[in-house]
C-alpha positions as CSV (number, residue, x, y, z in Angstrom):
1,M,-16.0,8.3,8.9
2,L,-17.0,7.6,12.5
3,Y,-13.4,6.8,13.4
4,V,-12.1,10.1,12.0
5,Y,-15.0,12.0,13.6
6,S,-14.3,10.5,17.0
7,M,-10.6,11.6,16.5
8,S,-11.5,15.2,15.7
9,A,-14.7,15.8,17.7
10,T,-13.3,15.2,21.2
11,L,-10.0,17.1,20.8
12,S,-8.8,20.5,19.6
13,A,-6.4,20.9,16.7
14,D,-3.5,21.6,19.0
15,Q,-4.3,18.5,21.1
16,I,-4.5,16.3,18.0
17,I,-1.1,17.6,16.8
18,A,0.5,17.2,20.3
19,A,-1.0,13.7,20.8
20,G,0.9,12.2,17.8
21,D,0.8,8.4,17.7
22,N,-1.1,8.4,21.1
23,L,-4.2,10.1,19.4
24,P,-6.5,7.0,19.2
25,K,-6.0,6.1,22.9
26,L,-6.5,9.7,24.0
27,A,-9.6,10.2,21.9
28,F,-11.3,7.0,22.9
29,S,-10.4,7.5,26.5
30,N,-12.1,10.9,26.4
31,I,-15.3,9.2,25.0
32,F,-15.5,5.9,26.9
33,G,-13.1,6.3,29.8
34,N,-9.6,4.9,30.3
35,A,-10.6,1.2,30.6
36,I,-12.7,1.0,27.5
37,G,-10.4,3.3,25.7
38,N,-7.5,1.0,26.3
39,I,-9.5,-2.0,25.2
40,I,-10.4,-0.3,21.9
41,L,-6.8,0.6,21.4
42,G,-5.9,-3.0,21.9
43,I,-8.4,-4.0,19.3
44,I,-6.9,-1.5,16.9
45,V,-3.4,-2.9,17.5
46,I,-4.6,-6.5,16.9
47,S,-6.2,-5.5,13.6
48,C,-3.0,-3.8,12.6
49,L,-1.0,-6.9,13.5
50,G,-3.4,-9.0,11.3
51,T,-2.8,-6.6,8.4
52,A,1.0,-6.8,9.0
53,N,0.8,-10.6,9.0
54,G,-1.1,-10.7,5.7
55,M,1.4,-8.3,4.1
56,T,4.3,-10.4,5.4
57,M,2.9,-13.6,4.0
58,S,2.1,-12.0,0.6
59,T,5.6,-10.5,0.5
60,M,7.2,-13.9,1.2
61,R,5.0,-15.9,-1.2
62,G,4.3,-13.3,-3.9
63,F,7.3,-14.0,-6.1
64,Y,6.9,-17.7,-5.6
65,S,3.3,-17.6,-6.7
66,L,4.4,-15.9,-9.9
67,A,7.3,-18.3,-10.4
68,I,5.3,-21.5,-10.3
69,R,3.1,-20.0,-13.1
70,G,6.2,-19.3,-15.2
71,R,6.1,-15.6,-14.6
72,G,8.6,-13.1,-13.2
73,A,12.4,-13.1,-13.3
74,K,14.1,-16.5,-13.3
75,P,10.9,-18.5,-12.3
76,E,12.9,-21.8,-12.4
77,A,15.1,-20.5,-9.6
78,V,12.5,-18.6,-7.5
79,A,10.2,-21.6,-7.4
80,D,12.6,-23.5,-5.2
81,I,11.1,-24.8,-1.9
82,D,13.2,-25.3,1.2
83,V,12.9,-28.9,2.3
84,S,13.3,-28.3,6.1
85,T,10.8,-25.4,6.3
86,G,8.5,-25.9,3.3
87,M,8.9,-22.2,2.5
88,P,9.9,-20.6,-0.7
89,L,13.3,-19.3,0.6
90,K,14.4,-17.4,-2.5
91,S,11.0,-15.7,-2.7
92,C,11.4,-14.7,0.9
93,I,14.8,-13.2,0.3
94,I,13.6,-11.2,-2.6
95,G,10.6,-10.0,-0.6
96,F,13.0,-9.0,2.3
97,A,15.1,-7.0,-0.1
98,F,12.1,-5.1,-1.4
99,M,11.0,-4.4,2.2
100,G,14.5,-3.1,2.9
101,F,14.3,-0.8,-0.1
102,W,11.0,0.6,1.0
103,L,12.2,1.1,4.5
104,F,15.2,3.0,3.2
105,Q,13.0,5.0,0.9
106,L,10.6,6.0,3.6
107,S,12.9,6.5,6.6
108,T,15.9,8.0,4.9
109,L,14.9,9.6,1.5
110,C,11.5,10.8,2.7
111,F,11.6,11.6,6.4
112,Q,15.3,12.5,6.7
113,G,15.8,13.8,3.1
114,P,16.6,17.4,4.0
115,L,19.1,16.5,6.6
116,V,20.8,13.7,4.8
117,F,20.9,15.1,1.3
118,N,21.1,18.9,2.1
119,G,18.2,20.4,0.3
120,T,15.2,19.6,-1.9
121,H,17.1,19.9,-5.2
122,N,19.2,16.8,-4.7
123,P,18.3,14.1,-7.3
124,A,17.6,11.8,-4.3
125,W,14.3,13.7,-3.9
126,L,13.0,11.9,-7.0
127,L,12.3,9.1,-4.5
128,A,11.6,11.3,-1.5
129,W,7.8,10.9,-1.4
130,E,5.8,9.3,1.4
131,A,5.1,5.9,-0.2
132,D,2.3,4.8,2.2
133,E,0.2,7.8,1.4
134,I,1.1,9.3,-2.0
135,C,0.0,6.0,-3.7
136,I,-3.7,7.0,-3.1
137,I,-3.5,9.0,-6.3
138,T,-3.0,5.9,-8.4
139,L,-5.3,3.8,-6.2
140,Y,-8.3,6.1,-6.7
141,A,-7.4,6.9,-10.3
142,L,-7.6,3.2,-11.1
143,Y,-11.0,3.0,-9.5
144,I,-12.5,5.4,-12.1
145,P,-12.3,3.0,-15.1
146,I,-14.1,0.4,-12.9
147,F,-16.9,2.9,-12.2
148,I,-17.2,3.8,-15.9
149,H,-17.4,0.1,-16.8
150,I,-20.3,-0.3,-14.4
151,I,-22.1,2.6,-16.0
152,K,-21.6,1.2,-19.5
153,S,-22.0,-2.5,-19.0
154,E,-24.1,-3.3,-15.9
155,K,-27.5,-3.0,-17.6
156,E,-29.2,-5.2,-15.1
157,F,-28.5,-2.8,-12.2
158,N,-31.2,-0.3,-11.2
159,F,-30.7,3.4,-11.8
160,I,-29.1,4.2,-8.5
161,N,-26.6,1.3,-8.6
162,R,-25.7,1.8,-12.2
163,F,-25.5,5.6,-12.5
164,V,-25.9,7.5,-9.2
165,L,-23.4,5.5,-7.0
166,P,-20.7,5.1,-9.7
167,I,-20.9,8.8,-10.5
168,L,-20.6,9.8,-6.8
169,A,-17.8,7.4,-6.4
170,T,-16.0,8.8,-9.4
171,I,-16.4,12.3,-8.0
172,A,-15.0,11.1,-4.7
173,S,-12.1,9.4,-6.4
174,L,-11.2,12.6,-8.3
175,F,-11.4,14.6,-5.1
176,M,-9.0,12.1,-3.4
177,C,-6.6,12.5,-6.4
178,Y,-6.8,16.3,-6.0
179,C,-6.1,16.0,-2.3
180,A,-3.0,13.9,-3.0
181,Y,-1.8,16.5,-5.5
182,Y,-2.6,19.4,-3.1
183,A,-0.6,17.7,-0.3
184,Y,2.4,16.6,-2.2
185,G,2.7,18.9,-5.2
186,I,5.6,18.2,-7.6
187,Q,6.4,15.0,-5.7
188,I,3.3,13.5,-7.4
189,L,5.1,13.7,-10.7
190,Y,8.2,12.0,-9.3
191,Y,6.0,9.2,-7.9
192,L,4.1,8.8,-11.1
193,F,7.3,8.5,-13.1
194,F,8.5,5.8,-10.7
195,F,5.1,4.1,-10.9
196,I,5.1,4.0,-14.7
197,V,8.6,2.6,-14.8
198,L,7.8,-0.1,-12.3
199,Q,4.6,-1.0,-14.1
200,G,6.6,-1.3,-17.3
201,V,9.1,-3.7,-15.7
202,G,6.2,-5.7,-14.2
203,M,4.5,-6.0,-17.5
204,Y,7.7,-7.3,-19.1
205,L,8.3,-9.8,-16.4
206,Y,4.7,-10.9,-16.3
207,E,5.0,-12.6,-19.7
208,E,4.6,-16.3,-19.1
209,R,7.8,-18.4,-19.5
210,K,8.4,-22.1,-19.1
211,R,6.8,-23.3,-15.9
212,P,9.1,-25.0,-13.5
213,S,8.1,-28.3,-11.9
214,I,7.2,-27.5,-8.3
215,F,7.6,-31.1,-7.4
216,R,11.1,-31.3,-8.8
217,R,12.4,-28.1,-7.5
218,R,13.6,-28.7,-3.9
219,I,16.6,-27.3,-2.0
220,K,18.3,-28.5,1.2
């Protein structure tokens, strides 16, 4: 909240729109001066790089971690380890392919959709939603059962922790779902359809199969 407030309190709406990606640097420079503003911007960049590193590692090893447990598609193949690097090469390739798909979805179908596909009624618009933001509707919707479970089951909590905070959190989650629908409209339905299909495929592939021997599976 303090971060968002600092962004909006020091600049006008027109300045915020004109600043674009330079908004954090401009806002913090107005508050603390150019030197400290640049330092804070550097800290933000470092934190983003840490997040990117974690996402990269999880993408590279995600399918491998499923494969060694006998889950996912062709676990006996995906569990291979490259001898020279010690990395799950096939898992990395699959992760790279998924990243390529999401890059294409976001950069082409979403941001360039009207130019590339000539209008909003093209079937390609079924995937023309902004993936990094529209997913908050499922994220916050899935929080709600957790809060309900706390209200029903956590009898050792005091009144505030068991009832007040979960109810407030549920209201906030519903508000975020409404914000997502208000911002994206019919695209929410396209995203939810894709989400349900993807979850169905994931549930099918998550069924445990024969576990491969991680000590036997090596590739050169």
